[in-house]
C-alpha angles and dihedrals in degrees: 000000000000090000092049091049090050091052092048090053090054097050116119121224089260093053092047089057092054102042095077090054103043090115090064132079121265091255091052092046089053091051094047096046100033089223120153118240095258094051092045093052091046091052091050090052090052091051091049090053087056090051092243095121140012116227121214120198115199122190122199136174118231121201108215138173116268125213093277091040091060090051095045093048088059099037105027129261114283092253090055091050089053092047091052089055094046094046093079096038108045092192122040132167112245096239092048092049091050092051096045095044091057089215122147118253091258094045091049093050092047091048092053091050094048096047092045091050089053090049091239094125140023127212118216133158094347093310136108117230117197108229100172126104122230090257091054092047093053093047117093118235123240089252093055092047091051093053089054094058099043132153097057137146112258095233090058094061117119118225093261090048090051089052090051091047092055090051094049092047088067090061127075122265097336095118134016128201113213123190113213132182125213124196125211134161143198125213115241124223089260091049092052089065091065100025113119093012119130109224112210099168109119117217129187113250100185143004114251134172089252091052091052092048094049099034118162123191096227093062118108132206119227110250118235128215102220091188097059120104117259129201113279115255115212110204121210117271139161120272109268090240090058090045091054093046091050090051091050091049092048091054093054093043090051088052089057100260126143120222122248120208136179142140124296090235114075137168118253085246094070096030096049120354099052086052092055094250107154116240091237094049112127092234089071092056121110088252090073107022135060106221122196113232132230100008136090126217126229117251125219125248117322093242092062093043090051091050092051091047091053092049089054098043103034106005126222132276106318094012134087096203120215095306099226136111105271114221121218089195090059093050093054093063111115119227140178098257112263092200140005089242086095085071089056090053092050091047093050090050090054097052126104102217092203095055110019104051134140095040137168125196137173141182136188110196149141121277133184133216133165093244130157103253117237139136093297103027134064135173089238127037143154120256129199108221129189143167134184115197116197140123088229103055127102142178094279090058088054093054090045093055091048094048091050093050095049092044090055089047088056102258118126098163102076127145131184122215129187114263144168127239126167094237106038134062122206096028136184138189118224117222130185127192113250107213096196095050094033092224141101111265122206111234101180146281140294139174145127116299113252118246088247086067101040100040096062093040100042101023093244136040099269114168113261122185109212138182137169113177122168115264101196093067088056089055090050092058095040093054095033093242111167097198126042090216090066091064091077102029090097096207103183095217091051093047091052091055096050114111119238110253110238126202 
């Protein structure tokens, strides 16, 4: 009894509300106590710490209809819509079938693939031949049958339903898999001694001025178990991406660099032409660059534009240029910057070589490219940019700056390999070893700006060390992220677990 009395005297107000109803289900307890789900779960955790109950957490996966699944369940899957059309025709030209079915390009292609894999149609000479019998046409597919029974728990799926699920997973928004957790509990032998009891004993929770003023000797304080677990408190902190960027900036600032900034939209002049990238170079194609429609960008002073044009068409002393007619209309096209090297070009054009040299600048900023998204590529990414402008610098200085930066970022395994870029010569690619993937990962390029870049921007071919490696891949390795896409998913649980970057 002494142990029970001690437990009673340590019960919080939340626990006291639940104790009389421990013989009920969670749903009934919630109704009887009017507690919200968070408070109820917290109270149960407290009771478990006191060995009055045992909590059981069960996770289950629910297969549900996605946005397209809801529509297709009501209006037939695309392959069924195509079958209905073909049933009365037997042989139909592909273009005609596509038009009459009113399916989207993607739906039509998927339908052809599905029906062909089930041997319900044949494709010959640009025509669709119906190969299914009437019995096969009237029979519902496994995929159709699965849509009819959703939602369903994954473990309840029959083999044919599992087969249909794998097929539908390959298609967009037809099915969704939701993971849900359910909480239940059992009352321990100790808990049974207080379960169902209404606890009227009033205990003091906190000391207040009013309590001190009206103190009565028969009042009791609630006892606290200082060894019991308490809910985790997650203090505010900066997003790990911002932490990493700030660290990168601090490294360059400590090395005596000044920061370059500008807008993410740039004219093709600064993004490409000022960097001696020919106007017919594949990198300027829509496949790599996001162009902004229906507007023209403003060009800098005519003297600079003329100098860049000459470098492209005729070259400079010792160079023949690209030998093509340079278009001012092409250079006015605005783009989402494909690299932060456009900032280096703008900075070089603003320098007074008689007063400002030597000079060192850096930038860490967002860039955009029309890339195929996978574990190591994204259509937007951060880039670490840098230039050193001096008549005294050479290629060894470039490698030294890069090694120092990566060392301070925590990467010892760095190798440099020869490379080619339109605006640097000599050029290198920077590679770091990815421990998780056990392979060398390309981080970006570096080199010394070609005279065709520096002569128009500075007025003469002064050596300029330049680099622009990706920064997001560094963050991947620092935080042991296996997939680049996870960097910007912003899963709250994951963000809370990220360590604060120090230094």
